[in-house]
Backbone as numpy.savetxt, mean C-alpha at the origin, in Angstrom:
# Nx Ny Nz CAx CAy CAz Cx Cy Cz
-7.17 37.88 0.91 -5.49 37.81 0.36 -6.41 35.84 1.05
-5.86 34.79 -0.15 -6.44 33.48 0.06 -5.47 33.24 1.30
-5.45 31.39 0.70 -4.84 30.82 1.84 -5.22 29.73 1.02
-3.90 28.47 1.47 -4.24 27.11 0.49 -5.33 26.45 1.31
-6.01 26.24 2.79 -7.12 26.12 3.09 -7.92 27.09 2.62
-8.23 27.93 1.82 -9.51 28.81 1.76 -9.39 28.01 -0.10
-9.32 27.13 -0.76 -8.85 26.58 -2.17 -8.38 25.48 -1.91
-8.98 24.40 -1.18 -8.66 23.28 -0.90 -8.48 22.85 -2.73
-9.26 22.71 -3.51 -9.67 22.04 -4.55 -8.10 22.90 -5.47
-7.01 22.76 -4.59 -5.78 23.16 -5.89 -3.85 22.24 -5.35
-5.09 21.46 -4.78 -4.11 20.70 -4.16 -3.78 20.38 -2.80
-2.15 20.00 -1.70 -2.06 20.07 -0.67 -3.14 18.95 -0.63
-3.87 19.81 1.24 -4.13 19.03 2.46 -5.89 18.17 1.59
-6.09 19.18 0.52 -7.68 17.95 -0.49 -7.32 17.42 -0.93
-5.67 17.15 -2.05 -5.25 16.28 -2.82 -5.02 15.16 -1.71
-4.13 14.78 -0.54 -4.14 14.25 0.27 -5.32 13.36 1.39
-6.37 13.81 1.31 -7.76 13.30 1.12 -7.64 12.57 0.95
-7.88 12.86 -0.18 -8.65 12.18 -1.94 -7.67 11.00 -1.93
-6.50 11.09 -1.93 -5.44 10.15 -2.37 -6.21 8.81 -0.87
-5.98 9.44 0.83 -6.24 8.76 1.56 -7.88 8.02 1.33
-8.86 8.99 1.05 -9.76 8.32 0.46 -9.67 7.09 -0.41
-9.33 6.94 -0.94 -9.61 6.52 -2.47 -8.68 5.08 -1.95
-7.58 5.23 -0.67 -6.43 3.91 -0.22 -7.89 3.37 0.21
-8.85 4.04 1.25 -9.17 3.34 2.58 -10.38 3.03 1.03
-11.58 3.09 0.07 -12.39 2.56 -0.51 -11.66 1.05 -0.54
-10.54 1.55 -1.39 -9.56 0.27 -2.42 -9.24 -0.87 -1.33
-9.27 -1.04 0.28 -8.75 -1.64 0.71 -9.33 -2.61 1.68
-11.25 -1.75 1.52 -12.57 -1.81 2.36 -12.65 -2.95 1.65
-12.65 -2.75 0.18 -13.49 -4.07 -1.39 -12.62 -4.73 -1.08
-11.47 -4.88 -0.84 -10.47 -6.05 -1.62 -10.90 -7.39 -0.60
-11.24 -7.77 -1.23 -11.33 -9.62 -0.42 -10.51 -10.53 0.22
-11.15 -11.20 0.40 -9.70 -12.21 0.73 -8.80 -12.55 2.05
-8.08 -12.63 2.34 -7.33 -13.27 3.24 -5.88 -12.66 3.32
-5.97 -11.68 2.87 -4.98 -10.95 2.27 -4.06 -10.21 3.25
-4.60 -10.06 4.89 -4.27 -9.33 6.28 -3.40 -10.85 7.32
-3.76 -11.57 6.29 -3.07 -13.09 7.21 -2.51 -13.64 6.62
-0.79 -12.49 5.89 0.20 -13.56 5.06 0.50 -11.81 5.06
2.19 -12.33 5.00 3.73 -11.44 4.92 3.35 -11.34 2.93
4.10 -10.11 2.95 3.95 -10.38 1.34 4.95 -9.62 -0.16
4.98 -9.88 -0.27 7.01 -9.30 -1.57 6.10 -8.91 -2.21
7.08 -7.79 -1.26 7.58 -6.18 -1.43 8.56 -5.93 -2.18
9.19 -5.21 -3.47 10.47 -4.59 -3.63 11.23 -3.96 -2.50
12.49 -4.78 -1.92 13.19 -3.70 -0.31 12.55 -2.03 -1.28
13.85 -1.43 -1.98 13.77 -0.43 -2.10 11.96 0.47 -1.91
10.73 -0.08 -2.40 9.74 0.34 -1.58 9.39 0.41 -0.56
9.91 -0.31 0.25 9.60 -0.82 1.26 10.15 0.38 2.08
10.87 0.64 1.81 12.13 1.75 2.87 11.04 3.39 2.24
10.83 3.04 1.06 10.68 4.19 0.18 9.12 4.85 1.11
8.28 3.60 0.94 7.30 3.17 2.68 7.35 3.41 3.20
8.42 3.71 4.21 8.51 3.63 5.86 9.88 5.39 5.98
9.61 5.92 4.43 9.97 7.16 5.13 8.61 8.44 4.70
7.62 7.95 3.50 6.76 8.62 2.62 5.48 8.27 3.56
5.36 6.91 3.98 3.58 6.77 4.45 3.05 6.46 3.23
3.56 6.44 1.88 2.90 5.86 0.86 2.48 4.63 1.11
1.78 3.79 0.62 0.92 2.55 0.14 2.35 1.67 -1.01
2.27 0.33 -0.50 3.08 -0.13 -1.49 2.52 -1.40 -2.15
2.38 -1.57 -3.17 1.55 -3.08 -3.77 2.50 -4.18 -4.27
1.65 -5.07 -3.94 2.68 -6.58 -3.75 2.32 -7.22 -4.32
3.22 -8.28 -5.31 3.24 -9.03 -6.06 1.55 -9.57 -6.34
1.19 -10.18 -5.38 -0.34 -10.94 -5.73 -1.00 -9.54 -5.60
-0.73 -7.96 -5.46 -1.83 -7.18 -6.20 -2.41 -6.53 -4.95
-1.97 -6.98 -3.11 -2.52 -6.26 -2.13 -1.80 -4.82 -2.23
-2.46 -3.77 -1.70 -1.87 -2.58 -1.72 -2.42 -2.46 -0.18
-1.05 -1.37 0.27 -1.25 -1.19 2.05 0.11 -0.48 2.55
0.08 -0.06 3.62 0.97 0.88 4.21 1.64 -0.01 5.28
2.86 -0.51 5.01 3.27 -2.09 5.75 3.48 -1.27 6.95
2.93 -1.84 7.80 3.14 -1.70 9.58 3.06 -2.74 10.22
4.45 -4.08 9.98 3.54 -4.90 11.13 5.35 -5.72 11.45
5.06 -6.84 11.71 6.88 -7.42 10.91 6.50 -8.43 10.67
7.21 -8.68 9.42 6.40 -10.12 8.71 6.58 -11.42 8.69
7.06 -11.22 10.23 7.83 -12.50 10.03 7.07 -12.79 10.85
6.42 -12.66 11.26 4.97 -13.33 11.43 3.58 -13.81 11.81
4.08 -13.75 9.98 2.98 -13.93 9.30 3.18 -14.33 8.66
2.80 -16.10 7.67 3.11 -16.48 6.67 3.00 -16.45 5.20
3.40 -16.74 4.35 4.00 -16.24 3.14 2.59 -16.11 2.80
1.89 -14.88 2.07 1.34 -14.97 0.76 1.08 -15.95 -0.49
0.97 -16.66 -0.60 0.35 -18.04 -1.58 0.43 -17.82 -3.31
0.16 -16.06 -3.02 -0.14 -15.83 -4.52 1.63 -15.69 -4.81
1.46 -14.28 -3.85 3.10 -13.94 -4.02 4.14 -14.69 -4.36
3.86 -15.30 -3.56 5.08 -16.99 -3.71 5.29 -17.63 -4.84
3.85 -17.82 -5.07 3.77 -18.30 -6.94 4.33 -17.10 -8.10
4.36 -15.83 -8.40 4.10 -14.92 -8.61 5.86 -14.68 -8.83
6.74 -15.02 -7.79 7.71 -14.67 -7.11 8.46 -15.58 -7.99
8.61 -17.30 -7.56 8.62 -17.64 -7.77 9.15 -18.41 -9.74
7.89 -18.00 -10.10 7.29 -17.99 -11.81 8.42 -17.08 -11.96
8.89 -15.93 -11.69 10.02 -14.86 -12.53 11.22 -15.10 -11.39
11.56 -16.16 -11.21 12.95 -16.80 -11.13 13.75 -17.63 -11.97
12.75 -18.33 -12.59 12.90 -18.64 -13.70 13.95 -18.76 -14.93
């Protein structure tokens, strides 16, 4: 009898591991000062991330799992510009 751990290519933990590795790869190659800013993300996506641990994508394209107080950082200039252009 086999268990899900005996055949990791069928999903479960192996899928989560692959998704985590992809996220780490994306985060490590992303250039710039994104970590120094607060980013604009839909409120419902922030809540979903808090409940599930899934990463979110900001208006500027940055993808990460929120975990710090955005009030302590200046707003990302790219996010702000995109947000303002959507308000017109």
